[in-house]
C-alpha positions in Angstrom: 0.0 0.0 0.0 1.2 3.5 -0.9 0.2 6.8 0.8 -1.2 9.5 -1.5 1.0 12.5 -0.9 -1.8 15.1 -1.1 0.0 17.3 -3.6 -0.9 21.0 -3.7 -2.7 21.6 -7.0 -1.1 25.0 -7.3 2.4 24.7 -8.6 3.3 28.4 -8.3 1.6 31.5 -7.0 2.8 35.0 -7.9 0.5 37.4 -6.0 -3.0 36.8 -7.2 -1.8 34.7 -10.1 -1.9 31.0 -9.6 -0.4 28.4 -11.9 -2.0 25.0 -11.4 -0.2 21.8 -12.0 -3.2 20.6 -14.2 -2.8 23.4 -16.6 0.9 23.2 -16.5 0.7 19.5 -17.5 -1.2 20.5 -20.7 1.4 23.1 -21.6 4.2 20.4 -21.2 2.2 18.1 -23.4 1.8 20.7 -26.1 5.5 21.6 -26.0 6.5 17.9 -26.2 4.1 17.3 -29.1 5.5 20.3 -30.9 9.1 19.2 -30.5 8.4 15.6 -31.6 6.4 16.8 -34.6 9.2 19.1 -35.7 11.6 16.2 -35.3 9.4 14.0 -37.5 9.0 16.7 -40.0 12.8 17.1 -40.4 13.1 13.4 -41.3 14.4 12.6 -44.7 11.5 12.3 -47.3 9.0 14.2 -45.1 6.7 16.6 -46.9 6.2 18.7 -43.7 8.1 21.9 -42.9 8.8 23.3 -39.4 6.3 26.2 -40.1 3.6 23.6 -40.9 4.2 22.0 -37.5 4.0 25.3 -35.6 0.6 26.1 -37.2 -0.7 22.6 -36.7 0.1 22.5 -33.0 -1.6 25.9 -32.6 -4.8 24.6 -34.3 -4.7 21.4 -32.4 -4.1 23.1 -29.0 -7.2 25.2 -29.5 -9.2 22.2 -30.6 -8.1 20.1 -27.6 -8.9 22.8 -25.0 -12.2 24.0 -26.4 -13.5 20.5 -27.4 -12.2 18.8 -24.3 -13.7 21.4 -21.9 -17.1 21.7 -23.6 -17.2 17.9 -24.1 -16.7 17.3 -20.4 -19.2 20.0 -19.4 -21.9 18.6 -21.6 -21.4 14.9 -20.9 -19.9 14.7 -17.3 -20.5 18.1 -15.7 -23.8 19.2 -17.2 -25.5 19.8 -13.8 -22.6 22.0 -12.6 -22.8 23.8 -16.0 -26.4 24.6 -15.4 -25.7 25.9 -11.9 -22.7 27.9 -12.9 -22.4 28.4 -16.7 -19.0 30.3 -16.3 -17.5 27.2 -14.8 -16.9 25.9 -18.3 -14.1 28.5 -18.6 -12.2 27.4 -15.4 -10.1 24.8 -17.1 -7.5 24.9 -14.3 -10.0 23.3 -11.9 -9.9 20.1 -13.9 -12.5 18.5 -16.1 -11.4 17.6 -19.6 -13.0 15.0 -21.8 -10.7 13.1 -24.2 -13.6 12.3 -26.5 -14.6 16.0 -26.7 -11.0 16.9 -27.2 -10.7 14.4 -30.0 -13.7 16.0 -31.7 -12.2 19.4 -31.3 -8.9 18.2 -32.8 -10.6 16.6 -35.8 -12.3 19.9 -36.6 -9.0 21.8 -36.1 -7.2 19.3 -38.3 -9.8 19.7 -41.0 -9.5 23.4 -41.0 -5.7 23.2 -41.1 -5.7 20.7 -43.9 -8.0 22.9 -46.0 -5.9 26.0 -45.5 -2.7 24.1 -46.4 -4.2 22.0 -49.3 -3.5 18.7 -47.6 -5.7 15.7 -47.3 -7.3 15.4 -43.9 -6.3 11.8 -43.6 -2.6 12.7 -44.1 -2.7 15.3 -41.3 -4.5 12.9 -39.0 -1.8 10.3 -39.7 1.0 12.8 -39.0 -0.5 13.8 -35.7 -1.5 10.2 -34.6 1.4 9.7 -32.1 1.1 13.2 -30.6 -2.1 13.0 -28.5 -0.6 10.3 -26.3 1.9 12.7 -24.9 -0.9 15.0 -23.8 -2.8 12.0 -22.4 0.2 11.1 -20.3 0.7 14.6 -18.8 -3.0 15.2 -18.4 -3.5 12.0 -16.4 -0.5 13.0 -14.2 -2.4 16.3 -13.7 -5.5 14.2 -12.6 -3.3 12.4 -10.1 -2.0 15.6 -8.6 -5.6 17.0 -8.4 -6.6 13.8 -6.6 -9.4 13.0 -9.0 -10.6 10.1 -11.2 -9.6 7.4 -8.6 -10.2 3.7 -9.2 -12.1 1.3 -7.1 -11.1 -0.1 -3.7 -8.3 -2.7 -4.0 -5.8 -4.7 -2.0 -3.0 -4.6 -4.6 0.3 -3.5 -3.1 0.5 -0.4 -5.4 -2.9 0.9 -4.3 -3.0 4.3 -2.7 -4.5 5.1 0.7 -7.0 8.0 0.0 -9.4 9.1 2.7 -9.2 5.8 4.6 -9.6 3.6 1.5 -7.0 1.9 -0.6 -7.8 2.7 -4.2 -6.6 1.8 -7.7 -4.5 4.7 -9.1 -6.5 4.6 -12.3 -5.1 7.9 -13.4 -1.6 6.4 -13.4 -2.9 3.3 -15.3 -4.2 5.6 -18.0 -1.0 7.7 -18.0 1.0 4.6 -18.6 -1.3 2.7 -21.1 -3.0 5.6 -23.0 0.1 7.7 -22.7 3.5 6.0 -22.7 2.6 2.6 -24.2 0.3 4.0 -26.9 2.8 6.7 -27.8 5.6 4.1 -28.1 3.5 1.9 -30.3 2.3 4.6 -32.7 5.6 6.5 -32.8 7.4 3.3 -33.8 4.7 2.4 -36.3 4.9 5.8 -38.0 8.7 5.8 -38.1 8.4 4.7 -41.8 5.8 5.2 -44.5 2.5 3.4 -43.8 -0.7 3.2 -45.9 -3.0 6.2 -45.6 -5.3 6.0 -42.5 -3.3 3.1 -40.9 -1.6 5.3 -38.2 -4.9 7.0 -37.3 -6.7 3.6 -37.1 -3.9 2.2 -34.9 -4.2 5.1 -32.5 -8.0 4.8 -32.2 -7.8 1.0 -31.6 -5.1 1.5 -29.0 -6.7 4.3 -27.1 -10.2 2.7 -27.1 -8.8 -0.7 -26.0 -6.8 0.8 -23.1 -9.6 3.1 -22.0 -12.2 0.3 -22.0 -9.8 -1.9 -20.0 -9.0 0.7 -17.3 -12.7 1.7 -16.9 -13.3 -1.7 -15.3 -11.3 -0.6 -12.2 -12.1 3.1 -12.4 -15.0 4.6 -10.4 -17.6 6.0 -12.8 -18.4 9.7 -12.7 -20.7 10.4 -9.8 -23.5 12.2 -11.7 -23.7 9.4 -14.3 -22.7 6.1 -12.6 -22.9 2.9 -14.5 -25.1 3.0 -17.6 -26.0 -0.7 -17.8 -25.2 -4.2 -16.5 -23.6 -2.8 -13.4 -20.3 -2.2 -15.2 -20.8 -0.3 -18.4 -19.5 3.3 -18.1 -19.8 6.4 -20.2 -16.1 6.2 -21.0 -16.5 2.7 -22.4 -19.6 3.6 -24.4 -17.9 6.6 -26.0 -14.8 4.4 -26.8 -16.7 1.7 -28.6 -17.3 3.8 -31.8 -13.7 4.8 -31.7 -12.7 1.1 -31.6 -15.0 0.3 -34.5 -13.7 3.2 -36.5 -10.1 2.3 -35.8 -10.6 -1.3 -37.0 -12.4 -0.1 -40.1 -9.6 2.3 -40.9 -6.9 -0.4 -40.5 -8.9 -2.7 -42.7 -9.4 0.0 -45.3 -5.7 1.0 -45.2 -4.7 -2.7 -45.6 -7.0 -3.3 -48.6 -6.4 0.0 -50.5 -2.8 0.5 -49.7 -2.9 4.2 -50.6 0.4 6.0 -50.3 0.6 8.6 -47.6 1.1 12.2 -48.6 3.3 12.8 -45.7 6.3 11.4 -47.6 7.8 12.4 -50.9 
């Protein structure tokens, strides 16, 4: 059993200005994604330029923040939104939905692709490894905030929180949806792959890991279990992602279209 350290969610305070760990984790995630994307763009044969990466990360960052926050407010925090509509803007308090963020990123990617004359599928494939970095840092932020705990457990790596020993489901997600998923997709995209294959692999990987972790994660209080005493909103929202990812991989394998990300 491990003792939860009760970390102060405020990383730094300068007078009235507070910098929260949760927000800082997203900044770190964006910077890491930008650096990795620039590194990939500089690879021999890449059709991407550093300026393309700068604009892409800017578009994606807006999509993640707006989509993630509004997605969480509408699906998980709707009651709080009705009571305090301005709460949707207090991102530093926590509360971001990956599925909402994904929707926001897809819209941002579509706008970027249209402005740059690229195929949406190619931009999606180029960005496929990058969200996992933000997923890792974001879940670390959840852990620091002391939120999204798992169910009671007797495993030796469980954390003592408020008198109960709980699964650190935030750390499970940080490892699986973050580090493991990034490693798989980054390796997969280290050489040219058929169009939509990287995007499909990311969707399958994320959905599979999220569905798995949800079995030991406590469902959101306002929603609870949706059916069967175990089905959660996170699992329900991940199922279409899993189906779409499998379809993309199948399509990419059959068609074998060459990616526009490589000359």
